[in-house]
C-alpha positions in Angstrom: 52.4 13.1 0.9 54.3 12.2 4.1 56.1 9.0 4.9 56.5 7.5 8.4 59.6 5.5 9.1 62.4 4.7 11.5 65.6 6.5 10.5 69.2 6.6 11.8 70.0 9.6 14.0 73.4 9.8 12.4 71.7 10.7 9.0 69.8 13.7 10.4 71.2 17.3 10.0 70.0 19.7 12.6 70.0 23.3 11.2 70.0 26.4 13.4 66.7 26.4 15.4 64.4 29.4 16.0 64.1 28.1 19.6 67.3 26.9 21.3 67.4 23.3 22.6 67.4 23.2 26.4 68.7 20.1 28.0 66.4 20.4 31.0 63.4 20.2 28.6 65.0 17.3 26.7 65.6 15.4 30.0 61.9 15.8 30.9 61.0 14.4 27.5 63.5 11.6 28.0 61.8 10.5 31.2 58.4 10.5 29.4 59.9 8.4 26.5 61.3 5.9 29.0 57.8 5.5 30.5 55.5 5.8 27.5 57.7 5.7 24.4 58.0 8.4 21.8 54.4 9.5 21.4 55.0 12.1 18.7 57.6 11.4 16.0 59.9 14.1 14.8 59.4 15.8 11.4 62.2 15.8 8.8 62.5 16.5 5.1 64.6 14.5 2.7 67.8 16.3 1.7 69.9 13.6 0.0 72.2 16.1 -1.7 73.2 17.7 1.6 76.6 17.0 3.2 76.4 15.2 6.5 73.0 13.5 6.3 70.1 12.3 4.2 67.5 14.2 6.2 67.2 17.7 7.7 65.2 18.2 10.9 62.0 20.3 10.5 60.4 19.9 13.9 61.1 18.0 17.1 64.6 19.2 18.2 63.9 18.4 21.9 62.5 15.0 21.1 65.6 14.3 19.0 67.9 15.4 21.8 66.0 13.2 24.3 66.5 10.2 22.1 70.2 11.0 21.8 70.5 11.2 25.5 69.1 7.6 25.6 71.9 6.6 23.3 69.4 5.2 20.7 70.6 4.9 17.2 67.3 5.4 15.4 64.2 7.6 15.9 60.6 7.5 14.5 60.1 10.3 12.0 57.6 11.7 9.6 59.3 12.6 6.3 57.6 15.5 4.5 58.1 17.0 1.1 59.0 20.6 1.8 61.5 23.2 0.8 63.5 25.3 3.3 60.7 28.0 3.7 58.0 25.4 4.1 60.1 23.7 6.7 60.3 26.9 8.7 56.5 27.3 8.5 56.1 23.8 9.8 58.5 24.4 12.7 56.7 27.6 13.7 53.3 25.9 13.4 54.3 23.2 15.8 55.8 25.6 18.4 53.8 28.8 18.0 50.9 27.9 20.3 52.8 26.0 23.0 52.1 27.3 26.5 55.8 26.9 27.6 57.2 29.4 25.1 58.7 32.5 26.6 57.6 36.0 25.5 60.9 36.2 23.5 60.3 32.9 21.7 56.7 33.8 21.0 57.8 37.1 19.5 60.4 35.4 17.3 57.9 32.7 16.1 55.1 35.1 15.3 57.3 37.4 13.2 59.2 34.5 11.5 55.9 32.9 10.5 54.7 36.1 8.8 58.1 36.9 7.2 58.5 33.3 5.8 54.9 33.2 4.5 55.2 36.5 2.7 58.6 35.6 1.3 57.2 32.5 -0.2 53.7 33.6 -1.3 53.7 37.4 -1.2 52.0 39.9 1.0 49.1 38.5 3.1 46.0 40.4 2.0 42.4 39.8 1.1 42.0 38.1 -2.3 45.5 36.7 -2.5 45.1 33.6 -4.8 48.0 31.8 -3.0 46.1 31.7 0.3 44.9 28.2 -0.3 48.2 26.7 -1.5 49.0 25.2 1.9 46.3 23.1 3.6 48.4 23.2 6.8 48.1 26.9 7.2 44.9 27.7 5.3 43.0 28.5 8.5 45.6 30.9 9.8 46.0 32.8 6.5 42.3 33.0 5.8 41.8 34.6 9.2 44.7 36.9 8.4 42.9 38.1 5.3 39.6 38.4 7.1 40.4 39.7 10.6 44.1 40.4 10.8 47.1 38.4 11.9 47.3 39.7 15.4 43.6 39.0 16.1 43.8 35.4 15.0 47.0 34.7 16.9 45.5 36.4 20.0 42.5 34.1 19.9 44.6 31.0 19.5 47.1 31.9 22.2 44.8 33.6 24.7 46.4 37.0 24.4 44.9 40.3 23.4 45.5 41.6 19.8 47.5 44.4 21.3 49.8 41.9 23.0 50.5 40.1 19.7 51.3 43.4 18.1 53.8 44.1 20.9 55.4 40.7 20.3 55.9 41.8 16.7 57.6 45.0 17.9 59.9 43.0 20.1 60.9 40.6 17.3 61.5 43.3 14.8 63.5 45.7 17.0 65.3 43.6 19.6 69.0 43.3 18.7 70.4 39.7 18.3 73.0 40.4 21.0 70.2 41.2 23.5 68.3 38.0 22.5 71.3 35.9 23.2 72.1 37.6 26.5 68.6 37.3 28.0 67.6 33.9 26.6 67.1 31.4 29.4 66.7 34.2 32.0 63.6 35.6 33.6 63.9 38.6 31.3 63.1 36.4 28.3 59.6 36.0 29.6 59.1 39.6 30.7 57.3 41.4 27.9 57.6 44.9 29.3 61.3 44.5 29.9 61.8 43.2 26.3 59.8 46.1 24.9 61.9 48.6 26.9 65.1 47.1 25.5 63.6 47.0 22.0 63.0 50.7 22.1 66.6 51.5 22.7 68.9 52.4 19.8 70.9 49.4 18.5 74.2 50.7 19.9 72.7 51.0 23.3 71.1 47.6 23.1 74.5 46.0 22.4 75.9 47.9 25.4 72.9 46.7 27.5 73.6 43.1 26.4 77.2 43.3 27.6 76.2 45.0 30.9 73.5 42.4 31.5 76.0 39.5 31.0 78.3 41.1 33.6 75.7 42.1 36.2 72.9 39.5 35.6 70.5 42.3 36.6 68.6 44.2 34.0 68.0 47.3 36.1 71.7 47.6 36.9 72.5 47.0 33.2 70.2 49.8 32.1 71.6 52.2 34.7 75.1 51.5 33.5 74.2 52.4 29.9 72.0 55.4 30.8 72.4 58.2 28.4 72.6 60.7 31.3 75.0 59.2 33.7 76.4 61.2 36.6 79.5 62.8 35.2 82.6 61.7 36.9 84.7 64.3 38.7 87.3 65.7 36.3 90.8 64.6 37.4 93.7 67.0 37.4 95.8 66.1 34.3 99.1 66.9 36.2 98.1 64.4 38.9 97.7 61.7 36.3 101.1 62.6 34.8 102.7 62.5 38.3 101.2 59.1 39.0 102.6 57.7 35.7 106.0 59.1 36.5 106.1 57.6 39.9 104.9 54.2 38.5 107.6 54.3 35.8 110.3 55.3 38.3 109.4 52.3 40.6 109.7 49.9 37.7 113.0 51.3 36.4 116.3 49.5 37.1 119.1 51.2 38.9 121.1 51.9 35.7 118.0 53.4 34.1 117.4 55.6 37.1 121.0 56.8 37.0 120.7 57.6 33.3 117.5 59.5 33.9 119.0 61.6 36.7 121.9 62.4 34.4 119.5 63.4 31.7 117.6 65.9 33.8 120.8 67.3 35.2 120.0 66.5 38.8 122.5 65.4 41.4 122.1 62.3 43.7 120.9 64.4 46.5 118.1 65.9 44.4 117.0 62.4 43.2 116.8 61.1 46.7 
């Protein structure tokens, strides 16, 4: 049973979201709210025992941010009875089939949905007695048991089953550092680029993330971390030693230079 009411924004806890809140998107929603009002309330769950608020946001982070930008003190909300895992499922359901999701976000939502469902109800398979426990996701899970998760999601999202399987590969194998580095860039919506990154070893992915932040260009970043770079010309060790000596000499004070000359047994003429 869900309740619908106006609640204070100050009483809402916003947990870490699967999809980062983007102010540009929130500003677009703000403009719509000014003209038409809030057409879809946010979804929260009651968490009276939590510190910092009586409610925890389940879905509608951009709508909440838009209302905050309008400096409103309250927001319309649907209050659902849900535990933490159920809240994640609701968040994914609301976002999974949106057309404005990037390939990266789709990958994360698809995998999170499956992981959360299986953590709560066990492996999704034909004959699972828990398949009908949630009316909200019965259709998706029944199709999973009958035709396979990727097939169902492909039909709903307009992708091929193979594309959905590739999204799963991206989500499972892409290092968090890479996710943070590419989020909000064109790379986040480039499925082939994400797959290429996901196939790298974790250590190389982390290096790629650093290189991408520095260059802003994925091709350059991958070149920098290539496992077969052109080996640099080997420097003469004595040249390096000489350069260090010269640098140290130039930084030394007159008394230190005199002490050094005395130490090596050279006269003033030799030192000059």
